LOMIFI-887668 format. One record per residue: x, y, z of N, C-alpha, C, O in turn; residue number from 1. Coordinates in nm, 3 decimals. Atoms other than C-alpha are relative to their C-alpha. Layout:
<nodes>
       n_x       n_y       n_z      ca_x      ca_y      ca_z       c_x       c_y       c_z       o_x       o_y       o_z    nr
         X         Y         Z         X         Y         Z         X         Y         Z         X         Y         Z   NUM
...
</nodes>
This chain:
<nodes>
       n_x       n_y       n_z      ca_x      ca_y      ca_z       c_x       c_y       c_z       o_x       o_y       o_z    nr
     0.097    -0.025     0.104    -7.670   -23.145    -7.478    -0.132     0.047     0.058    -0.182    -0.010     0.155     1
     0.128    -0.054    -0.045    -7.985   -22.942    -7.434    -0.111    -0.061    -0.084    -0.113    -0.043    -0.206     2
     0.105     0.068     0.075    -8.293   -23.144    -7.532    -0.139     0.059     0.028    -0.235    -0.013     0.051     3
     0.129    -0.066    -0.017    -8.568   -22.887    -7.491    -0.086    -0.022    -0.124    -0.032    -0.029    -0.235     4
     0.087     0.013     0.118    -8.872   -22.932    -7.717    -0.002     0.131    -0.079     0.012     0.239    -0.022     5
     0.003    -0.117     0.087    -8.893   -22.695    -8.013    -0.123     0.086     0.032    -0.232     0.034     0.053     6
     0.107    -0.094    -0.029    -9.102   -22.384    -7.948    -0.101     0.004    -0.115    -0.063     0.014    -0.231     7
     0.106    -0.012     0.098    -9.439   -22.377    -8.128    -0.076     0.129     0.027    -0.134     0.144     0.135     8
     0.074    -0.125    -0.021    -9.591   -22.029    -8.176    -0.150    -0.028     0.015    -0.207    -0.105    -0.062     9
     0.142     0.016    -0.025    -9.945   -22.010    -8.038    -0.072     0.129    -0.040    -0.027     0.238    -0.007    10
     0.083    -0.113     0.040   -10.211   -21.782    -8.188    -0.144    -0.027     0.042    -0.180    -0.141     0.073    11
     0.139     0.011    -0.043   -10.577   -21.716    -8.102    -0.094     0.038    -0.114    -0.073     0.139    -0.182    12
     0.104    -0.031     0.098   -10.877   -21.728    -8.337    -0.075     0.123     0.051    -0.117     0.125     0.166    13
     0.062    -0.125    -0.045   -11.031   -21.379    -8.325    -0.150    -0.015     0.023    -0.211     0.070     0.086    14
     0.144     0.020    -0.017   -11.385   -21.521    -8.336    -0.030    -0.085     0.122    -0.099    -0.039     0.214    15
     0.034     0.091    -0.110   -11.400   -21.821    -8.100     0.098     0.009     0.117     0.072    -0.047     0.223    16
    -0.102    -0.023    -0.102   -11.088   -21.720    -7.900     0.073    -0.127     0.043     0.135    -0.129     0.150    17
    -0.074     0.122    -0.032   -10.947   -22.076    -7.905     0.145     0.017    -0.042     0.175     0.073    -0.147    18
    -0.143    -0.009     0.029   -10.570   -22.100    -7.893     0.045    -0.126    -0.071     0.002    -0.237    -0.039    19
    -0.051     0.114     0.076   -10.386   -22.321    -8.137     0.135     0.039    -0.059     0.176     0.155    -0.052    20
    -0.128    -0.026     0.064   -10.055   -22.353    -8.316    -0.017     0.091    -0.122    -0.118     0.083    -0.192    21
     0.005    -0.096     0.110    -9.979   -22.082    -8.571    -0.027    -0.067    -0.134    -0.101    -0.013    -0.217    22
     0.014     0.070     0.128    -9.962   -22.336    -8.856    -0.139    -0.058    -0.021    -0.177    -0.087    -0.134    23
     0.132     0.058     0.015   -10.312   -22.470    -8.785    -0.108     0.105    -0.025    -0.220     0.071    -0.062    24
     0.095    -0.109     0.023   -10.482   -22.129    -8.814     0.030     0.068    -0.133     0.140     0.056    -0.187    25
    -0.016    -0.075     0.126   -10.536   -21.917    -9.126     0.010     0.148     0.032    -0.072     0.202     0.106    26
    -0.023    -0.142    -0.025   -10.403   -21.563    -9.126    -0.072     0.083    -0.106    -0.063     0.054    -0.226    27
     0.067    -0.095     0.089   -10.614   -21.284    -9.276     0.071     0.133     0.020     0.087     0.179     0.133    28
    -0.080    -0.122    -0.006   -10.421   -20.967    -9.360    -0.072     0.112    -0.071    -0.135     0.092    -0.175    29
     0.050    -0.118     0.069   -10.533   -20.617    -9.442     0.120     0.089    -0.030     0.186     0.140     0.061    30
    -0.113    -0.082     0.042   -10.273   -20.428    -9.643    -0.049     0.108    -0.095    -0.170     0.129    -0.109    31
     0.040    -0.106     0.093   -10.269   -20.146    -9.896    -0.083    -0.052    -0.115    -0.163     0.023    -0.172    32
     0.075     0.058     0.112   -10.412   -20.382   -10.158    -0.137    -0.051     0.043    -0.215    -0.094    -0.042    33
     0.128     0.047    -0.050   -10.707   -20.477    -9.937     0.015    -0.127     0.082     0.124    -0.160     0.128    34
     0.003     0.122    -0.081   -10.805   -20.796    -9.758     0.060    -0.116    -0.078     0.025    -0.140    -0.193    35
    -0.067     0.114     0.062   -10.586   -21.098    -9.833    -0.002    -0.117     0.098     0.026    -0.100     0.216    36
    -0.011     0.121    -0.081   -10.612   -21.454    -9.705     0.141    -0.051    -0.021     0.175    -0.100    -0.128    37
    -0.144     0.026     0.007   -10.247   -21.520    -9.629     0.030    -0.146     0.035     0.034    -0.181     0.153    38
    -0.028     0.141    -0.024   -10.169   -21.889    -9.670     0.144    -0.024     0.043     0.174    -0.128     0.102    39
    -0.140     0.016    -0.037    -9.794   -21.835    -9.618     0.026     0.045     0.145     0.120    -0.002     0.208    40
    -0.021    -0.052    -0.135    -9.831   -21.648    -9.287     0.107     0.106     0.007     0.152     0.142     0.116    41
    -0.110    -0.096     0.001    -9.572   -21.394    -9.398    -0.032     0.130    -0.074     0.057     0.212    -0.093    42
     0.036    -0.120     0.076    -9.764   -21.125    -9.592     0.010     0.124     0.088    -0.011     0.117     0.210    43
    -0.011    -0.126    -0.072    -9.711   -20.763    -9.494    -0.139     0.055     0.028    -0.231     0.038    -0.052    44
     0.126    -0.062    -0.037    -9.990   -20.580    -9.317    -0.048    -0.051     0.134     0.010    -0.142     0.193    45
     0.057     0.039    -0.129   -10.202   -20.609    -9.007    -0.076    -0.130    -0.017    -0.159    -0.143    -0.107    46
     0.060     0.131     0.016   -10.310   -20.967    -8.955    -0.080    -0.045     0.120    -0.061     0.002     0.232    47
     0.078     0.065    -0.105   -10.558   -21.171    -8.756    -0.016    -0.146    -0.041    -0.005    -0.179    -0.159    48
     0.007     0.143     0.027   -10.605   -21.546    -8.728    -0.141    -0.053     0.019    -0.214    -0.011     0.108    49
     0.129     0.069    -0.008   -10.912   -21.763    -8.790     0.025    -0.150    -0.003     0.112    -0.198    -0.077    50
    -0.013     0.145     0.002   -10.951   -22.133    -8.716    -0.077    -0.056    -0.121    -0.137     0.020    -0.197    51
     0.064     0.061     0.116   -11.090   -22.381    -8.970    -0.149    -0.027     0.020    -0.212    -0.087    -0.067    52
     0.142     0.019    -0.027   -11.437   -22.386    -8.813    -0.082     0.089    -0.094    -0.065     0.211    -0.093    53
     0.081    -0.081     0.093   -11.690   -22.274    -9.082    -0.084     0.106     0.071    -0.109     0.212     0.014    54
     0.078    -0.099    -0.074   -11.896   -22.097    -8.812     0.082     0.125     0.030     0.030     0.236     0.028    55
    -0.087    -0.116    -0.026   -11.598   -21.874    -8.728     0.015     0.085    -0.125     0.009     0.208    -0.118    56
    -0.013    -0.075     0.125   -11.552   -21.779    -9.094    -0.130     0.073    -0.033    -0.127     0.186    -0.081    57
     0.129    -0.064     0.027   -11.925   -21.708    -9.129    -0.021     0.120     0.091    -0.067     0.226     0.047    58
     0.012    -0.112    -0.094   -11.922   -21.492    -8.817     0.096     0.113    -0.034     0.062     0.230    -0.017    59
    -0.096    -0.102     0.041   -11.611   -21.311    -8.940    -0.054     0.081    -0.117    -0.026     0.200    -0.129    60
     0.054    -0.067     0.118   -11.797   -21.228    -9.262    -0.122     0.086     0.033    -0.147     0.187    -0.033    61
     0.126    -0.069    -0.026   -12.122   -21.113    -9.102     0.006     0.101     0.115    -0.079     0.189     0.123    62
    -0.009    -0.093    -0.113   -12.007   -20.932    -8.786     0.125     0.087    -0.016     0.197     0.076    -0.115    63
    -0.116    -0.090     0.004   -11.742   -20.670    -8.708     0.117    -0.052     0.083     0.209     0.024     0.112    64
    -0.108     0.057    -0.082   -11.519   -20.907    -8.505     0.133     0.010    -0.074     0.232     0.057    -0.018    65
    -0.124    -0.004     0.078   -11.258   -20.937    -8.781     0.040     0.144    -0.030     0.158     0.179    -0.022    66
    -0.029    -0.141     0.028   -11.285   -20.569    -8.874     0.062     0.068     0.122     0.155     0.148     0.108    67
    -0.054    -0.058    -0.123   -11.219   -20.475    -8.512     0.144    -0.047     0.023     0.230     0.032     0.062    68
    -0.134     0.054    -0.020   -10.915   -20.704    -8.493     0.100     0.060    -0.099     0.216     0.083    -0.065    69
    -0.088    -0.057     0.102   -10.773   -20.562    -8.817     0.003     0.153     0.004     0.084     0.216    -0.064    70
     0.011    -0.146    -0.014   -10.868   -20.206    -8.718    -0.031     0.069    -0.132     0.029     0.170    -0.167    71
     0.045    -0.057     0.127   -11.040   -20.136    -9.051    -0.151    -0.020    -0.012    -0.213    -0.088     0.069    72
     0.139     0.028     0.037   -11.387   -20.123    -9.203     0.003    -0.092    -0.119     0.065    -0.060    -0.221    73
     0.002     0.096     0.111   -11.452   -20.424    -9.421    -0.105     0.041    -0.102    -0.217     0.078    -0.067    74
     0.094    -0.031     0.109   -11.613   -20.358    -9.758    -0.084    -0.123    -0.030    -0.057    -0.232     0.021    75
     0.083     0.113     0.043   -11.880   -20.577    -9.915     0.085    -0.103    -0.075     0.063    -0.223    -0.061    76
    -0.090     0.092     0.071   -11.608   -20.725   -10.140     0.086    -0.080     0.098     0.108    -0.200     0.079    77
    -0.080     0.069    -0.102   -11.394   -20.808    -9.835    -0.083    -0.109     0.066    -0.035    -0.221     0.085    78
     0.087     0.097    -0.066   -11.688   -20.981    -9.667    -0.032    -0.117    -0.093    -0.043    -0.231    -0.048    79
     0.026     0.106     0.098   -11.762   -21.177    -9.986     0.121    -0.092    -0.013     0.106    -0.214    -0.025    80
    -0.123     0.078     0.007   -11.399   -21.290   -10.005     0.012    -0.096     0.119     0.058    -0.209     0.105    81
    -0.001     0.085    -0.119   -11.430   -21.424    -9.650    -0.104    -0.111    -0.013    -0.075    -0.226     0.021    82
     0.105     0.100     0.016   -11.759   -21.602    -9.728     0.043    -0.109    -0.097     0.010    -0.226    -0.077    83
    -0.045     0.099     0.099   -11.597   -21.775   -10.029     0.101    -0.097     0.060     0.118    -0.208     0.010    84
    -0.104     0.083    -0.063   -11.326   -21.915    -9.802    -0.057    -0.100     0.099     0.016    -0.186     0.148    85
     0.059     0.088    -0.099   -11.573   -22.094    -9.572     0.030    -0.144    -0.037     0.003    -0.188    -0.149    86
    -0.046     0.138     0.023   -11.440   -22.449    -9.538    -0.117    -0.095    -0.010    -0.097    -0.215    -0.030    87
</nodes>
């Protein structure tokens, strides 16, 4: 019997660069419909991960860190959607 521990996917917060398990981070996706906060982790489109630190969410809304990771230009509506999500 092989008793290896189950693999846990690791992702990195695009703002603070801390690594954590995929389930502990929140995925933000940019698709044809615009910016979506993907709670399932399975939405189609280019995604980036943010940790639950409110400072990371605030920085994602005010700087171009998230826009660079998603390879898009964030609109004012996109930035407002991120600000509303601040924990």
